[in-house]
Each structure stands twice: as structure tokens, then as C-alpha cells.
C-alpha positions as CSV (number, residue, x, y, z in Angstrom):
1,X,0.0,0.0,0.0
2,X,2.1,1.7,-1.2
3,X,4.5,5.0,0.5
4,X,1.7,11.3,0.2
5,X,1.0,14.3,2.6
6,X,2.3,13.9,6.3
7,X,-0.5,14.7,8.4
8,X,-0.7,14.6,12.3
9,X,-2.9,11.4,12.3
10,X,-2.2,9.8,8.9
11,X,0.3,9.3,6.2
12,X,0.7,7.4,3.1
13,X,2.5,3.9,3.4
14,X,5.1,4.3,1.0
15,X,5.9,0.8,0.0
16,X,1.1,0.6,0.7
17,X,3.4,0.5,-2.9
18,X,2.7,0.8,0.8
19,X,0.5,-0.9,1.3
20,X,1.4,-3.0,-0.6
21,X,2.2,1.1,1.4
22,X,4.2,3.5,3.9
23,X,2.7,0.6,1.0
24,X,4.1,-4.4,-2.2
25,X,6.2,-7.0,-3.7
26,X,6.8,-10.3,-5.4
27,X,7.3,-13.9,-6.0
28,X,4.8,-16.5,-5.6
29,X,1.5,-14.8,-6.7
30,X,-1.6,-15.6,-4.5
31,X,-4.4,-17.9,-5.3
32,X,-2.5,-20.2,-7.5
33,X,-0.9,-17.7,-9.8
34,X,2.8,-18.8,-10.5
35,X,5.8,-16.8,-10.1
36,X,7.8,-15.5,-13.1
37,X,10.4,-18.0,-14.3
38,X,13.1,-15.2,-13.7
39,X,12.0,-15.1,-10.1
40,X,12.1,-11.5,-10.2
41,X,9.7,-8.9,-8.3
42,X,6.1,-9.2,-9.3
43,X,2.9,-8.2,-7.6
44,X,-0.4,-9.8,-6.9
45,X,-3.1,-7.3,-8.2
46,X,-5.4,-6.9,-5.1
47,X,-7.7,-4.7,-3.2
48,X,-7.1,-4.4,0.8
49,X,-9.1,-2.9,3.4
50,X,-7.9,-1.8,6.8
51,X,-9.6,-0.5,9.8
52,X,-7.8,2.1,11.7
53,X,-7.7,2.8,15.4
54,X,-5.5,4.4,18.0
55,X,-2.6,2.2,19.2
56,X,-1.4,4.4,22.2
57,X,-0.8,8.2,22.8
58,X,1.5,10.2,25.1
59,X,-0.1,12.7,27.5
60,X,1.3,15.6,25.4
61,X,0.0,14.5,22.1
62,X,-3.5,16.0,22.4
63,X,-4.8,13.0,20.7
64,X,-7.5,11.0,22.5
65,X,-9.0,8.8,19.8
66,X,-8.4,7.8,16.2
67,X,-10.7,5.8,13.9
68,X,-10.7,5.3,10.1
69,X,-10.2,3.3,7.2
70,X,-7.8,2.6,4.2
71,X,-8.8,1.1,1.0
72,X,-6.0,0.3,-1.3
73,X,-5.8,-1.2,-4.8
74,X,-3.1,-2.4,-7.1
75,X,-3.3,-3.3,-10.6
76,X,-1.1,-4.1,-13.7
77,X,1.7,-6.3,-14.4
78,X,5.7,-6.4,-14.3
79,X,5.9,-6.2,-18.0
80,X,4.4,-2.5,-18.5
81,X,4.0,-1.2,-15.0
82,X,1.5,-1.0,-11.9
83,X,-1.3,1.3,-10.9
84,X,-2.0,2.1,-7.2
85,X,-5.0,4.1,-5.7
86,X,-5.6,4.6,-2.0
87,X,-8.3,6.4,0.0
88,X,-7.1,7.1,3.6
89,X,-9.7,8.6,5.9
90,X,-9.3,9.3,9.5
91,X,-11.2,11.1,12.3
92,X,-8.9,12.2,15.0
93,X,-10.5,13.3,18.5
94,X,-8.3,15.8,20.6
95,X,-8.7,16.4,24.4
96,X,-11.0,19.2,24.0
97,X,-13.4,16.9,22.3
98,X,-13.0,18.4,18.8
99,X,-13.0,16.0,15.9
100,X,-10.8,16.6,12.6
101,X,-11.4,14.4,9.5
102,X,-8.6,13.9,7.1
103,X,-9.3,12.4,3.7
104,X,-6.3,11.5,1.5
105,X,-6.9,10.3,-2.0
106,X,-4.0,9.2,-4.2
107,X,-3.6,7.5,-7.6
108,X,-0.3,6.8,-9.6
109,X,0.8,4.7,-12.4
110,X,4.6,3.6,-12.5
111,X,6.3,2.2,-15.4
112,X,8.6,-0.9,-14.7
113,X,11.6,-0.3,-14.8
114,X,11.1,3.0,-12.9
115,X,11.5,5.5,-16.0
116,X,8.1,7.2,-15.4
117,X,5.7,8.0,-12.6
118,X,2.3,9.5,-13.1
119,X,0.6,10.7,-9.7
120,X,-2.2,12.5,-8.4
121,X,-3.0,13.6,-4.7
122,X,-5.8,15.5,-3.1
123,X,-6.1,15.8,0.7
124,X,-9.3,17.2,2.4
125,X,-9.4,18.4,5.9
126,X,-13.1,18.4,7.3
127,X,-14.3,18.1,3.6
128,X,-12.4,21.2,2.4
129,X,-9.7,20.6,-0.1
130,X,-6.3,21.4,1.7
131,X,-3.8,20.3,-0.6
132,X,-3.5,18.8,-4.1
133,X,-0.6,17.6,-6.4
134,X,-0.5,16.3,-9.9
135,X,2.3,15.7,-12.4
136,X,4.7,13.3,-14.2
137,X,8.2,12.3,-13.3
138,X,10.5,10.9,-16.0
139,X,14.1,9.9,-16.6
140,X,16.0,7.8,-19.5
141,X,17.0,5.0,-17.1
142,X,15.3,3.4,-14.2
143,X,17.7,4.9,-11.7
144,X,19.4,8.3,-11.2
145,X,18.0,11.8,-11.5
146,X,14.5,12.7,-12.7
147,X,12.6,15.5,-14.2
148,X,9.2,16.5,-12.9
149,X,6.4,18.2,-14.9
150,X,3.9,19.5,-12.4
151,X,0.3,20.4,-13.1
152,X,-0.8,21.0,-9.5
153,X,-0.3,22.8,-7.1
154,X,1.0,25.1,-9.9
155,X,2.3,24.4,-13.4
156,X,6.3,24.3,-13.3
157,X,9.1,22.0,-13.8
158,X,11.2,20.5,-11.1
159,X,14.6,18.4,-10.9
160,X,15.0,15.4,-8.5
161,X,18.8,15.2,-8.0
162,X,20.8,12.1,-6.9
163,X,19.4,8.4,-7.2
164,X,15.8,8.7,-6.1
165,X,13.4,5.6,-5.9
166,X,10.0,5.8,-7.1
167,X,7.3,3.9,-4.8
168,X,6.8,0.5,-6.5
169,X,10.6,0.6,-7.3
170,X,11.4,1.0,-3.6
171,X,9.1,-1.7,-2.7
172,X,10.7,-4.2,-5.1
173,X,14.1,-3.1,-3.6
174,X,12.9,-4.0,-0.2
175,X,11.8,-7.4,-1.4
176,X,15.1,-8.1,-3.1
177,X,17.0,-7.1,0.0
178,X,14.8,-9.4,2.0
179,X,15.3,-12.2,-0.2
180,X,19.1,-11.7,-0.2
181,X,19.2,-11.7,3.6
182,X,20.0,-8.0,4.1
183,X,18.7,-6.4,7.2
184,X,19.0,-2.8,6.3
185,X,18.1,-0.8,3.1
186,X,18.7,2.9,2.8
187,X,17.0,4.9,0.0
188,X,15.9,8.4,-1.2
189,X,12.2,8.2,-2.0
190,X,9.9,10.3,-4.3
191,X,6.2,10.0,-4.7
192,X,5.0,13.4,-5.6
193,X,3.6,14.3,-2.4
194,X,3.3,17.8,-0.7
195,X,4.7,20.5,-3.1
196,X,5.4,17.7,-5.9
197,X,9.4,18.0,-5.5
198,X,9.6,16.5,-1.9
199,X,12.1,13.8,-1.5
200,X,12.2,11.6,1.7
201,X,15.3,9.7,3.0
202,X,14.3,6.4,4.3
203,X,15.9,3.6,6.3
204,X,14.3,0.2,6.2
205,X,14.9,-2.4,8.9
206,X,14.1,-5.9,7.7
207,X,13.4,-8.7,10.0
208,X,14.0,-12.6,9.7
209,X,11.8,-14.2,7.1
210,X,8.6,-15.8,8.2
211,X,8.1,-19.2,6.7
212,X,4.8,-20.2,5.1
213,X,2.4,-21.5,7.9
214,X,4.8,-20.5,10.7
215,X,2.8,-17.5,11.9
216,X,-0.8,-17.4,10.6
217,X,-2.2,-13.9,9.8
218,X,-4.5,-12.9,12.7
219,X,-7.5,-11.6,10.8
220,X,-11.1,-12.8,9.8
221,X,-10.7,-11.2,6.4
222,X,-11.9,-13.2,3.3
223,X,-8.8,-14.2,1.4
224,X,-6.3,-14.1,4.2
225,X,-5.7,-17.8,4.1
226,X,-3.7,-17.6,0.9
227,X,-1.3,-15.2,2.8
228,X,-0.4,-18.0,5.0
229,X,1.1,-19.9,2.0
230,X,3.7,-17.4,1.1
231,X,6.9,-16.1,2.8
232,X,6.7,-12.7,4.7
233,X,9.1,-10.4,6.6
234,X,8.5,-7.8,9.4
235,X,9.3,-4.5,8.0
236,X,9.9,-1.1,9.6
237,X,10.5,1.9,7.4
238,X,11.6,5.2,9.0
239,X,11.2,8.5,7.0
240,X,13.3,11.4,7.3
241,X,13.5,14.9,5.6
242,X,16.6,15.2,3.5
243,X,17.1,18.8,4.9
244,X,17.8,17.3,8.4
245,X,21.2,17.6,9.8
246,X,23.5,14.9,10.7
247,X,22.7,14.9,14.3
248,X,18.9,14.8,13.6
249,X,18.1,11.1,14.1
250,X,14.5,11.2,14.9
251,X,12.3,10.3,12.0
252,X,9.2,12.1,10.9
253,X,7.4,9.0,11.2
254,X,7.8,5.1,11.1
255,X,5.7,2.6,9.4
256,X,5.9,-1.1,10.5
257,X,3.9,-3.9,8.8
258,X,4.3,-7.4,7.9
259,X,5.2,-7.5,4.0
260,X,4.1,-10.7,2.3
261,X,5.8,-12.0,-0.8
262,X,2.8,-11.5,-2.9
263,X,2.7,-7.8,-2.2
264,X,0.0,-7.7,0.5
265,X,0.5,-5.9,3.8
266,X,-0.8,-6.9,7.1
267,X,-0.1,-6.0,10.8
268,X,0.1,-2.2,9.8
269,X,1.4,0.4,12.5
270,X,2.1,4.0,11.8
271,X,4.1,5.8,14.8
272,X,4.1,9.5,14.8
273,X,6.3,9.7,18.0
274,X,3.8,11.0,20.3
275,X,0.9,8.7,19.0
276,X,0.5,5.6,16.9
277,X,-2.2,4.2,14.6
278,X,-2.8,0.6,14.0
279,X,-4.5,-1.1,10.8
280,X,-6.1,-4.3,10.9
281,X,-6.6,-6.0,7.6
282,X,-10.6,-6.5,7.3
283,X,-10.9,-7.5,3.5
284,X,-8.7,-8.9,0.9
285,X,-9.7,-9.5,-2.7
286,X,-7.3,-10.7,-5.4
287,X,-7.7,-9.9,-9.1
288,X,-6.6,-11.7,-12.3
289,X,-3.2,-10.0,-13.3
290,X,-3.4,-8.2,-16.6
291,X,-1.5,-9.9,-19.5
292,X,1.6,-8.7,-20.8
293,X,1.1,-7.1,-24.1
294,X,4.8,-7.8,-25.2
295,X,6.0,-10.7,-22.9
296,X,9.5,-11.7,-22.9
297,X,10.3,-14.8,-25.1
């Protein structure tokens, strides 16, 4: 569910490709779909719905309650690219008894390999539009610098310096690192959020692989049984501003989740420091993957 705006009681899973995100991933596709012969990263198209609730708050946070829902969808294939869409709605209650509703709506399409990223994000606060970005990021290769043509919040061009990762690309990198037995992955991540040229420095901690059947997913959601047939890893991604100094070790927020080899995320937790939100997988539906127009011979 792949990784957009960074509100007090919500944020985008960037892997959600997220959630799949802050957001994703590969190998054995769910519901009997075979993995590609190359054993490279591939995603199982699916819809996942998560119910959100408060998972602890410090006394000075001002937050006394959180409820909400995430609806995340992933479609496409490993030949041409993947589309992601997410709606992330939270209602946050403060200690004065006031309720704030935040409604984050995102959609994107990312070419594979990561040469192009189309993105659109709208954020509503109490049903009023608060932030909107839309644009396209392109580059000649799947790595390195990228050029961004923004349509919103204003029409302008921007440059992304350095070797940035797009969301699906980042999720694939996490899976490759996990498969290779690595425990840490550092990457600069771009998803088109905020002003449209924001880059986040991320540090991903990867736990030991959970073998199929070793730790069944605790959920009553339909379709969850298939998750117990594929490997998974406990993942924790910390997000930092690239403008932070060397001594600023405190992340803006952290996302922890169980990342399944077919791209589904479970056991979601978003930690904002003074309070945290947990997401419980309530519904999981798999889709047939779209066929490759030009499959490799």
C-alpha cells in the first residue's frame, strides 16, 4: 500500500506501493498464480481494506482517539507497470473533544523499470480541499536523476537530484533485499507528495523471514488464508526529511508492517512519535493479473 501528505494522524505507506504502503512485492502470486520464471519481483493485483484505530498516545500529544479506514488497490503487471490507488480517511479526536476528519486520495501509475511515474494526490481536511498535487516524473533510465512536470499545485518543472526511488521501485528493492538476507536498506524516496518535489530519506529495517504457515495472519478477512502460503518479513520503514542535519536522528514517522511475498501488507502500524495508529486487515480481494502485451520470449 504503497508510500503522500504527512498529517498528524495519517500518512501514506510508501511501499502501501505501501500498502502494498508506507505501501508490495513479489514472488509467488496469490491464489495459485505462478511466479515468473526469472523469480524477479512481481505483484499480485488486489484490493485491501484496513480499519484504523489508536494504538497508544503520550499525554502531551493532544490525541485521545482515532478511527478510520484505508482502501488500497493495486493493478497491472511486471511488463508494463503498476497502478495504485488509495483512500485514507481518519477521524482524530483531541482532548478538547474536537474531531478532525482527514481524507487523503491518491492514484499513480509507475512504469517498470522506474522510468516514469504519473501521480495525483488530493487531501481534504473536514471536507475542504487542503492540498493537491498532480504531475509526471520521467528519466531515461530506471535509476538516477529525474525531471518532474507538475500540473498542480502550480504548473512548473522540477529536478530530482541524486538516485531517487519511485514507490513501486522502492517496494521491489525491499523485497530483493529481504530475499538476499539483508537487514537494512537506505533509499531516497519520491512519490509526488506535498509540493511535488519533496524527497524523503528512508531507512528500512528488515526482520527474519517468516516461513509459510509459521505464523498465521490474525484476521477474519476473506482471502487471508492465501497469505499463510507465502513467505513474509517484518518491515519497519523510518522516514526522514532530506534537509535534516547529521545529528537529527529522529524520524518524521515510522511505518511497521508484515510484508508478504505477494505484495499484501498486514499488521500495519504508523508511529508519529507521540501517538501511533494501527491498521487491521478487514478485507482482501485478489484480481486476475492483466496480461503482458509484449511478454519476454
